[in-house]
Every structure is written in C-alpha cells, then in structure tokens.
C-alpha positions in Angstrom: -15.6 -23.9 5.6 -15.5 -20.1 5.9 -18.4 -17.6 5.9 -18.3 -13.9 5.2 -20.9 -11.5 6.4 -20.9 -7.8 5.4 -22.0 -5.6 8.2 -21.1 -2.4 6.6 -20.2 -1.6 3.0 -20.2 2.2 2.9 -17.7 4.9 2.8 -17.1 8.0 4.9 -20.8 8.8 5.5 -23.4 6.0 6.2 -26.5 5.9 4.1 -29.9 4.3 4.4 -28.5 1.3 2.6 -24.9 1.2 3.6 -23.4 1.3 7.1 -19.8 2.1 7.9 -17.2 -0.5 7.4 -17.4 -3.9 9.0 -16.8 -7.5 7.7 -17.2 -10.6 9.8 -15.2 -13.6 8.7 -16.0 -16.9 10.4 -13.8 -19.9 10.4 -14.9 -22.8 12.7 -14.9 -21.3 16.2 -13.0 -18.1 15.2 -15.1 -15.1 14.3 -12.9 -12.2 13.1 -14.3 -8.7 12.6 -12.4 -6.6 10.1 -13.0 -2.9 11.0 -15.7 -1.7 13.3 -17.6 1.3 12.0 -20.3 3.2 13.7 -23.5 1.3 14.2 -21.9 -2.1 14.0 -23.9 -3.5 17.0 -27.2 -2.7 15.3 -26.0 -4.3 12.1 -25.1 -7.4 14.0 -28.5 -7.5 15.8 -30.3 -7.3 12.4 -28.1 -10.0 11.0 -28.7 -12.3 14.1 -25.1 -12.2 15.2 -24.4 -12.0 18.9 -21.5 -9.7 19.8 -20.1 -12.3 22.2 -19.4 -14.5 19.1 -16.5 -12.3 18.1 -13.0 -13.6 19.0 -10.7 -11.1 17.2 -11.0 -7.6 15.8 -8.6 -6.4 13.1 -8.5 -2.6 12.6 -7.1 -1.5 9.3 -6.6 2.2 10.3 -8.0 4.8 12.7 -10.2 6.9 10.5 -13.6 7.2 12.2 -15.7 5.3 9.7 -13.6 2.2 10.5 -13.5 2.5 14.3 -16.4 4.5 15.7 -18.2 1.3 16.7 -15.5 0.0 19.0 -16.5 1.6 22.3 -20.1 0.3 22.2 -19.2 -3.1 20.9 -16.5 -3.6 23.6 -19.0 -2.5 26.3 -21.8 -4.8 25.1 -19.4 -7.7 24.9 -18.2 -7.1 28.5 -21.8 -7.0 29.7 -22.7 -10.2 27.8 -19.5 -12.2 28.4 -17.5 -10.6 31.2 -15.2 -13.7 31.6 -14.2 -13.7 27.9 -11.1 -12.1 26.4 -10.7 -10.8 22.9 -7.8 -9.7 20.8 -7.5 -6.4 18.9 -5.0 -6.0 16.1 -4.1 -2.7 14.5 -1.3 -0.5 13.2 1.3 1.0 15.4 -0.4 3.6 17.6 -3.4 1.5 18.3 -2.7 1.2 22.0 -2.6 4.9 22.4 -5.7 5.4 20.3 -7.5 2.8 22.5 -6.3 4.5 25.7 -7.8 7.8 24.6 -10.9 6.2 23.3 -11.7 4.6 26.6 -10.9 7.8 28.5 -13.3 9.8 26.4 -16.5 8.5 28.2 -17.4 6.9 31.5 -16.3 3.4 30.3 -18.4 0.6 31.8 -18.3 -3.2 31.4 -15.5 -3.1 28.8 -14.5 -6.6 27.9 -11.0 -7.8 28.8 -8.9 -7.3 25.7 -5.4 -7.5 24.5 -4.1 -5.1 21.9 -1.4 -6.2 19.4 0.2 -3.7 17.1 1.0 -5.3 13.8 3.5 -4.9 11.1 4.0 -6.6 7.7 3.7 -10.4 8.0 2.1 -13.1 10.1 0.6 -11.9 13.4 -1.5 -14.9 14.4 -1.5 -18.7 13.7 -3.4 -21.7 14.9 -3.8 -25.3 13.6 -6.1 -24.2 10.7 -4.9 -20.9 9.4 -2.6 -17.9 9.7 -3.5 -14.2 9.7 -1.2 -11.8 7.8 -1.1 -8.1 7.4 0.4 -5.9 4.7 1.1 -2.1 4.8 -1.2 -0.1 2.5 -0.8 3.4 1.2 -3.4 5.8 2.6 -3.5 9.2 4.2 -2.8 7.6 7.6 -1.1 4.4 8.6 -3.2 1.6 7.2 -3.0 -2.2 6.8 -4.9 -4.9 4.9 -5.4 -8.4 6.1 -5.3 -12.0 4.7 -6.6 -15.2 6.3 -4.7 -18.1 4.7 -5.8 -21.6 5.4 -3.2 -24.3 5.9 -3.2 -27.2 3.4 -5.0 -30.3 4.8 -4.0 -33.9 4.1 -6.8 -36.4 4.0 -6.0 -40.1 4.6 -7.5 -42.8 2.4 -8.6 -45.1 5.2 -9.2 -48.1 3.0 -5.7 -47.9 1.5 -4.2 -47.4 5.0 -6.0 -50.4 6.4 -4.9 -52.5 3.5 -1.3 -51.7 4.2 -1.8 -52.3 7.9 -1.3 -48.7 9.0 -3.0 -47.6 12.2 -2.6 -45.6 15.4 0.3 -43.1 15.7 1.5 -43.9 12.1 -1.7 -42.4 10.7 -0.9 -39.2 12.6 2.6 -39.1 11.2 1.2 -39.5 7.6 -1.4 -36.8 8.4 1.5 -34.5 9.3 3.3 -35.3 6.0 5.9 -37.7 7.4 6.9 -41.0 5.8 6.7 -44.1 7.9 8.1 -47.7 7.7 5.8 -50.7 8.0 7.3 -54.2 7.9 10.5 -52.8 6.4 8.7 -50.9 3.7 8.8 -47.1 3.5 5.5 -45.5 2.8 5.3 -41.9 1.6 2.2 -39.9 2.7 1.2 -39.3 -1.0 0.7 -43.1 -1.3 -2.3 -43.1 1.0 -3.5 -39.5 1.2 -4.3 -36.4 -0.8 -3.7 -32.8 0.0 -6.4 -30.1 -0.2 -5.0 -26.7 -0.7 -6.1 -24.1 1.8 -8.1 -21.0 0.7 -7.0 -17.4 1.0 -9.3 -14.5 1.8 -8.0 -10.9 1.8 -9.4 -7.6 2.8 -7.9 -4.5 1.2 -9.0 -1.4 3.1 -8.4 2.3 2.1 -5.4 2.6 -0.2 -3.9 3.5 -3.5 -2.3 0.8 -5.6 0.9 -0.3 -3.8 3.0 -3.4 -3.2 1.0 -4.3 -0.1 -2.3 -4.4 -2.1 -0.7 -6.7 -4.7 0.7 -9.0 -2.0 -2.7 -9.3 -0.4 -4.5 -9.9 -3.7 -2.0 -12.5 -5.0 -3.7 -16.0 -5.5 -6.8 -15.1 -3.5 -9.8 -17.3 -3.4 -11.9 -14.3 -2.4 -10.5 -10.7 -2.6 -12.6 -8.1 -0.7 -11.4 -4.7 -1.9 -12.5 -1.2 -1.6 -13.6 0.5 -4.8 -14.8 3.9 -3.6 -15.5 5.7 -6.9 -16.1 5.0 -10.5 -13.1 5.8 -12.7 -14.7 8.9 -14.2 -13.8 10.8 -11.0 -10.4 9.2 -10.6 -8.7 12.5 -9.7 -11.0 12.8 -6.6 -10.2 9.2 -5.7 -6.5 9.8 -5.9 -6.7 13.0 -3.9 -8.2 11.0 -0.9 -5.9 8.0 -1.5 -8.5 5.4 -2.4 -9.0 2.8 -5.2 -11.4 3.2 -8.0 -13.7 0.3 -9.0 -11.6 -0.1 -12.1 -8.4 -0.2 -10.2 -9.8 -2.9 -7.8 -10.9 -5.0 -10.8 -7.6 -4.7 -12.6 -5.8 -5.6 -9.4 -7.9 -8.8 -9.2 -7.3 -9.5 -12.9 -3.5 -9.2 -12.5 -3.3 -11.2 -9.3 -4.8 -14.6 -10.1 -7.9 -13.9 -8.0 -10.9 -16.3 -8.2 -13.6 -13.9 -6.9 -13.6 -10.1 -6.3 -16.0 -8.4 -3.9 -16.1 -4.6 -4.2 -16.9 -2.7 -1.0 -16.4 0.7 0.7 -18.8 2.3 -1.8 -19.1 6.1 -1.9 -22.5 7.5 -0.7 -22.8 9.2 -4.2 -23.9 5.9 -5.7 -27.5 5.1 -4.7 -27.6 1.9 -6.7 -24.8 -0.6 -7.3 -25.5 -1.2 -11.0 -22.9 1.2 -12.3 -20.3 -0.1 -9.9 -20.9 -3.7 -11.0 -20.9 -2.7 -14.7 -17.6 -1.0 -14.5 -16.0 -3.8 -12.5 -17.1 -6.4 -15.0 -15.4 -4.6 -17.8 -12.1 -5.6 -16.2 -12.7 -8.7 -14.2 -15.2 -11.5 -14.8 -16.1 -12.9 -11.4 -17.1 -9.9 -9.3 -20.0 -8.9 -7.0 -20.7 -5.6 -5.3 -21.1 -6.0 -1.5 -24.3 -5.0 0.1 -25.1 -4.7 3.8 -26.0 -8.1 5.2 -24.8 -10.0 2.1 -23.5 -13.4 3.3 -21.8 -16.2 1.4 -19.7 -19.3 2.2 -16.2 -19.9 0.8 
C-alpha cells in the first residue's frame, strides 16, 4: 500500500493556503519526497511527519519554489538522525547546485547524503518497486518521476499443500518458476495469482512533451501540474507550464485511473474553477490541497 501526502501545492509564490512544491510518497519503509519547496519543514510538522522519516529526495529542477527548503531540511535531519544517510536525485548539474547551496551559509549538522544525477530511465530499484525519470520541457532542465510497483505473485497455500509443495519449491513458484513434483511439472499459474503493480507519476513544470506522455501512460495515479486555466493559455505557454485543460487531456489520452492537479497559480484563491475545468476533460480528478492525504 502506498500513501501520498501533499506538503505544498502552490506555484511560484506561496499563499496562505498553498505552500511551495512538496509531495511525500510512502511505500512501506521508503518515504520519498518529490521536490522540496520553501517552508517544507513547517508543513511536515503540521502534518505530523518527522523529517528523519525521509529516505530519498527527488528534485525535478532547480527553480527556487522546488528547492528552497533543502538546506533547512538537510540540517534538521542531520541534527535528528546524524547516523543516517539519504539519497538525493536530480538533473545533471545537481551536484554543483548542492555544492554552492551548502557554501552559501554556515552549514551545520547537514545529514550525510549521496547525490545521484539522473537521466531518462530507471535510477533506483528494490524488491518492491522501481523509480524512473523522464525529461520534461521547461525553461530549465527538468525531470518528472514515476514509482512503478513490481507485480506480486500470491500462492494459494491450500492448492500448494494439496499438491505436496513446500519449502524452496514455494519460493521458486513465487518467483514465477515452474517446478517438478513426483515427475509432474507444475506451472506457477496453477497454484498462484498475479497482482499487477501500481504506477504513480509526478509531472513537474513542463509543456506537453514525450516525457510527460511517458510518465502519464497507464498511471494508477497521475500527479500533474496544472498552473493556469486555459483562458490564459498564452501566459502559461510563455512560462512553459501546463494548463489545467492540458493536464486533464493528458490523463484522458494516457489510460490514467486518477488525476491529481497541483502546482496551482496564486491567482486562484479557490479550487472550484480549477476542478470544474479539469472535469470537462477527465472524469476522475481532484485538485490537490496542502495536507491532503490518500492511500493508493
């Protein structure tokens, strides 16, 4: 089971209701923070999330509203859990940005961290899921991210016991291998079923591009920016963002189950108009609000 917590859903300028960008995706013991806007620590405190809980940070790009929270967060994590190490993923240039960021103040208690500069494709894998990135089209180098669960095979224990299957043979079936019992070949599908893994993607600042479509394809949940309503599309295009309509059409064309629109411009005091426009083009959609949380 996964859980998504929105720590910041605003755009360039924070408002009373919306903080700068930050999304926490939890999967078992992994807690992955996508972007780290200004004020992210305070948002975490309000939500009851301890900074030490974070295991990985994925930075989409180096505009300030997506990274200004990094120095404080890394310092607090170092003070709270000095023996821990976290992993920071970002576009090429991230190592240099981090170097200058930590030189810009009297850095103290910064948690041990490893910086990995990403490119298109898989950049992390464990037994349960993989993390992938796709190049987006923004005014600076920018990437979006997908967490893709691996399919899981569940053994029907009653059937297995009836066939006399036990021990290492159960493990082989679990891994999708056929086995032989008393001269009879048994295929995994005879005693098990496969549950398909879920896919959650985060599309940060971008115009429509191949990377956005790759991230959106077959998503269980697509979290996508939708900065403006379509009525000011020219302004949106100028700053290389998606409109709400474009995000909804992207979901509609990509076999998405649920769309969550985020990165909302400060010009929209209420989310009603954003939701209304999105629903014109995609049925299962919600507008993200700070501290909104749901399970997947």
